C-alpha positions as CSV (number, residue, x, y, z in Angstrom):
1,X,0.0,0.0,0.0
2,X,1.4,3.4,-0.8
3,X,1.7,5.8,2.1
4,X,0.3,9.2,1.5
5,X,2.6,12.0,2.6
6,X,0.9,15.3,3.7
7,X,2.6,18.7,3.3
8,X,3.4,20.6,6.5
9,X,0.8,23.2,5.7
10,X,-2.0,20.7,5.2
11,X,-0.9,18.8,8.3
12,X,-1.2,22.0,10.4
13,X,-4.8,22.3,9.3
14,X,-7.2,25.2,9.2
15,X,-7.5,25.5,13.0
16,X,-3.7,25.8,13.3
17,X,-3.7,28.6,10.7
18,X,-6.3,30.6,12.7
19,X,-4.4,30.2,16.0
20,X,-1.1,31.3,14.5
21,X,-2.7,34.3,13.0
22,X,-4.2,35.3,16.4
23,X,-0.8,35.0,18.2
24,X,0.9,37.2,15.5
25,X,-1.8,39.9,16.1
26,X,-1.4,39.7,19.9
27,X,2.4,40.0,19.7
28,X,2.0,43.1,17.5
29,X,-0.4,44.7,20.0
30,X,1.9,44.1,23.0
31,X,4.8,45.6,21.2
32,X,2.9,48.9,20.9
33,X,2.2,49.1,24.7
34,X,4.6,51.7,26.3
35,X,6.8,50.5,29.2
36,X,6.0,51.2,32.8
37,X,7.5,54.3,34.3
38,X,10.4,53.8,36.8
39,X,9.4,53.6,40.5
40,X,9.7,56.9,42.3
41,X,12.0,57.0,45.5
42,X,9.0,58.2,47.6
43,X,6.7,55.6,46.4
44,X,5.2,53.3,49.1
45,X,6.8,49.9,49.6
46,X,5.0,46.9,48.4
47,X,3.1,45.2,51.2
48,X,3.4,41.4,51.0
49,X,0.2,39.3,51.1
50,X,-0.4,37.7,54.5
51,X,0.7,34.1,54.8
52,X,-2.1,31.5,54.9
53,X,0.1,28.7,56.1
54,X,1.6,28.1,59.7
55,X,4.0,30.7,61.0
56,X,7.7,30.0,60.9
57,X,9.3,29.7,64.4
58,X,12.0,32.3,65.3
59,X,15.6,31.1,65.6
60,X,17.0,34.0,67.7
61,X,18.7,33.8,71.2
62,X,16.9,32.4,74.2
63,X,17.0,33.4,77.9
64,X,18.7,31.2,80.6
65,X,18.2,32.0,84.3
66,X,20.1,30.1,87.0
67,X,20.0,29.7,90.7
68,X,21.5,27.4,93.4
69,X,20.3,26.0,96.7
70,X,21.8,23.9,99.5
71,X,20.9,20.3,99.1
72,X,20.1,19.8,102.8
73,X,17.5,22.4,103.7
74,X,16.8,23.6,100.2
75,X,17.6,27.2,101.2
76,X,18.8,29.4,98.3
77,X,22.5,30.3,98.1
78,X,22.7,34.1,98.1
79,X,26.5,34.6,97.8
80,X,29.8,33.0,97.1
81,X,28.8,31.4,93.8
82,X,30.8,31.3,90.6
83,X,28.8,30.3,87.5
84,X,30.2,28.8,84.3
85,X,28.2,27.9,81.2
86,X,29.8,25.5,78.8
87,X,28.6,24.8,75.3
88,X,28.7,21.2,74.0
89,X,30.3,20.6,70.6
90,X,29.1,18.4,67.8
91,X,32.6,17.1,67.0
92,X,33.1,15.5,70.4
93,X,35.7,18.1,71.6
94,X,35.6,19.3,75.2
95,X,32.9,21.8,76.0
96,X,34.0,25.4,75.9
97,X,33.0,28.2,78.3
98,X,30.6,30.7,76.8
99,X,29.4,32.6,79.8
100,X,30.5,33.4,83.4
101,X,28.9,35.1,86.4
102,X,29.4,35.7,90.1
103,X,25.7,36.7,90.7
104,X,23.5,34.7,92.9
105,X,20.8,34.4,90.1
106,X,22.4,35.3,86.8
107,X,20.6,35.7,83.5
108,X,22.2,34.7,80.2
109,X,21.1,35.2,76.6
110,X,22.3,32.3,74.5
111,X,21.6,30.5,71.2
112,X,19.4,27.4,71.7
113,X,21.4,24.2,72.1
114,X,23.0,21.8,74.7
115,X,24.9,23.3,77.6
116,X,26.6,22.1,80.8
117,X,26.0,24.3,83.9
118,X,28.7,24.5,86.6
119,X,28.2,26.3,89.9
120,X,31.2,26.5,92.3
121,X,30.7,27.4,95.9
122,X,34.2,27.6,97.4
123,X,35.6,24.1,97.2
124,X,32.1,22.6,96.5
125,X,30.3,22.5,93.2
126,X,27.3,21.3,91.3
127,X,26.9,20.4,87.6
128,X,23.9,19.9,85.3
129,X,23.4,19.3,81.6
130,X,20.5,21.1,80.0
131,X,18.9,21.6,76.6
132,X,18.0,25.3,75.9
133,X,15.0,25.7,73.6
134,X,13.6,28.8,72.0
135,X,11.1,29.3,74.8
136,X,14.0,29.9,77.4
137,X,14.8,28.0,80.5
138,X,15.0,28.5,84.3
139,X,17.3,26.0,86.1
140,X,18.3,25.4,89.7
141,X,21.4,23.4,90.9
142,X,21.6,21.8,94.3
143,X,25.0,21.9,96.1
144,X,25.8,19.8,99.1
145,X,28.0,22.3,100.9
146,X,28.4,24.3,104.1
147,X,30.8,26.8,105.7
148,X,33.6,26.5,108.2
149,X,35.2,29.3,110.3
150,X,38.3,28.6,112.5
151,X,39.8,30.2,115.6
152,X,42.3,29.5,118.3
153,X,42.6,30.1,122.0
154,X,44.8,29.7,125.1
155,X,42.4,28.6,127.7
156,X,39.5,31.1,127.4
157,X,41.7,33.8,125.9
158,X,41.4,34.1,122.1
159,X,44.5,34.1,120.0
160,X,45.0,37.0,117.6
161,X,44.1,35.9,114.0
162,X,47.4,37.1,112.7
163,X,49.3,34.6,114.9
164,X,47.3,31.6,113.6
165,X,47.4,29.5,110.4
166,X,45.2,26.5,109.5
167,X,45.3,23.6,107.2
168,X,42.3,21.6,106.2
169,X,42.5,17.9,105.1
170,X,40.1,15.3,103.9
171,X,40.9,12.2,105.9
172,X,41.5,8.9,104.0
173,X,41.3,5.4,105.4
174,X,44.1,5.1,108.0
175,X,45.4,8.6,107.4
176,X,43.8,11.7,109.0
177,X,45.8,14.0,106.7
178,X,44.9,12.1,103.6
179,X,44.4,15.0,101.1
180,X,45.1,18.7,101.6
181,X,42.1,20.9,100.7
182,X,43.2,24.3,102.2
183,X,46.8,25.0,102.8
184,X,46.9,28.4,104.4
185,X,43.5,29.3,105.9
186,X,43.2,32.4,108.2
187,X,41.3,32.7,111.4
188,X,37.8,34.1,110.9
189,X,37.7,33.4,107.2
190,X,34.6,31.6,105.8
191,X,35.8,28.4,104.1
192,X,33.1,26.9,101.8
193,X,33.5,23.1,101.7
194,X,31.5,20.1,100.5
195,X,29.5,18.4,103.2
196,X,31.6,16.0,105.2
197,X,34.2,15.4,107.9
198,X,37.6,17.2,107.8
199,X,40.9,17.2,109.8
200,X,42.1,20.6,110.8
201,X,45.7,21.5,111.8
202,X,46.2,24.8,113.7
203,X,49.6,26.3,114.1
204,X,50.1,29.1,116.7
205,X,53.3,31.1,115.8
206,X,55.9,29.6,113.6
207,X,57.4,26.7,115.6
208,X,55.9,23.7,117.3
209,X,52.6,25.1,118.9
210,X,50.3,22.8,116.9
211,X,46.8,21.5,117.6
212,X,44.6,19.1,115.6
213,X,40.9,18.4,115.5
214,X,38.2,16.7,113.4
215,X,35.3,18.8,112.4
216,X,32.0,18.1,110.5
217,X,30.6,20.4,107.9
218,X,26.8,20.1,107.3
219,X,25.0,21.2,104.2
220,X,23.5,24.7,104.5
221,X,25.2,25.4,107.9
222,X,28.3,27.2,109.1
223,X,30.4,25.3,111.6
224,X,32.5,27.5,114.0
225,X,35.5,25.6,115.3
226,X,38.0,26.8,118.0
227,X,41.1,24.9,118.6
228,X,42.6,25.2,122.1
229,X,46.4,25.5,122.2
230,X,48.7,24.5,125.1
231,X,51.5,27.0,124.5
232,X,53.1,30.2,125.6
233,X,55.3,33.0,124.3
234,X,58.8,33.3,125.7
235,X,61.4,36.0,125.2
236,X,65.0,34.8,124.9
237,X,67.8,36.8,126.5
238,X,71.5,36.5,127.1
239,X,72.5,38.7,130.1
240,X,75.5,39.2,132.3
241,X,73.4,39.0,135.5
242,X,69.7,38.3,136.3
243,X,67.6,41.2,135.1
244,X,70.5,42.8,133.2
245,X,70.6,44.3,129.8
246,X,70.5,41.7,126.9
247,X,73.5,41.3,124.6
248,X,72.7,42.3,121.0
249,X,73.4,39.9,118.1
250,X,73.1,36.7,120.1
251,X,72.3,33.5,118.3
252,X,69.8,31.4,120.0
253,X,68.8,27.7,119.5
254,X,65.8,26.1,121.2
255,X,66.2,22.3,121.5
256,X,64.2,19.4,122.9
257,X,65.8,17.5,125.8
258,X,66.7,14.9,123.1
259,X,68.6,17.5,121.0
260,X,66.1,18.2,118.2
261,X,66.2,21.8,117.1
262,X,62.8,23.5,117.5
263,X,63.6,27.1,116.7
264,X,66.6,29.3,115.9
265,X,66.7,33.1,116.2
266,X,69.2,36.0,116.3
267,X,68.9,39.2,118.3
268,X,68.9,40.8,121.7
269,X,65.6,39.5,122.8
270,X,63.7,37.5,120.2
271,X,60.2,36.1,121.0
272,X,59.3,32.5,120.3
273,X,55.9,30.7,120.7
274,X,56.5,27.2,122.0
275,X,54.2,24.3,122.9
276,X,54.0,23.3,126.6
277,X,57.0,21.2,127.6
278,X,60.7,21.0,128.5
279,X,63.5,22.7,126.4
280,X,67.2,23.5,126.3
281,X,68.3,27.0,125.3
282,X,71.7,27.5,123.7
283,X,73.1,31.1,123.4
284,X,76.1,31.9,121.3
285,X,78.0,35.2,121.6
286,X,81.4,36.2,120.3
287,X,82.6,32.6,120.1
288,X,81.3,31.6,123.6
289,X,78.4,29.2,124.2
290,X,76.0,29.3,127.1
291,X,73.0,27.1,127.9
292,X,70.0,26.8,130.2
293,X,67.2,24.3,130.7
294,X,63.7,25.8,130.9
295,X,60.0,24.8,131.0
296,X,57.0,26.2,129.0
297,X,53.7,26.3,130.8
298,X,50.4,27.0,129.0
299,X,49.4,30.6,129.0
300,X,52.5,31.7,131.0
301,X,54.4,34.2,128.8
302,X,57.8,35.1,130.3
303,X,61.4,35.9,129.8
304,X,64.0,33.1,129.6
305,X,67.4,34.5,130.6
306,X,70.7,32.8,130.0
307,X,73.5,34.0,132.3
308,X,76.8,34.6,130.4
309,X,79.1,33.1,133.1
310,X,82.8,33.0,132.3
């Protein structure tokens, strides 16, 4: 059978010719329409149509408010806090500090995300991990801690704070001085510590007048501890006769009866604080050596004279 081949014009048909003619006429009409004038600078801005779908949530910073309380009685902690806010990282690296504060109830503005909160109260602290959302967050951390103040006395007489130093230890099994917490505490200072039992060493002066005690710190409370020393202050002198004028530049050594050196000093009349007990005093002056045995009694401050006999 022979296939009949139609020409393009006949294939387009009459309807196609009419449509093509209409398109040509419309294009000619649009070409004669003048362009729109440029927008004037003072023309009002175009107002977008209101959205009909759900509103998109904001992704701006969020508010984080923090506070702390004692774990025992749930009382708020009003002072002595140091806050650190650490941001967690997606790559597994250590969190980095992004905010700090020493206020009792700080307010931070941070981007939503995961954070680690750290509240330090002296040597005690509390930590908490939180997830901050766009709605903001208010968090409270409980800290198991209390306060400790230390003092010393001779009998009922208080010892001046400047003459005392304290060390605070955490006892370990079989060792009362297991781990040093505070190395040089002063009398009257408030030491903030985790709840627990501590071993306190008090030194009166700078020689061997030392007292020890175990104290307990309770959460939310301040423990006042006074250590009672058995010691006295003695003034060392080398004289030609009892009650005479002291020789200047004398070198003194205070020894135990067994020969252990407790204290050394140089001068006309140096003062030494010693624990109660028996001692030997050695005085050296211009190549000559003099000695005397003496006794220290608690609370009895006195002069110890060595007679320079030839």
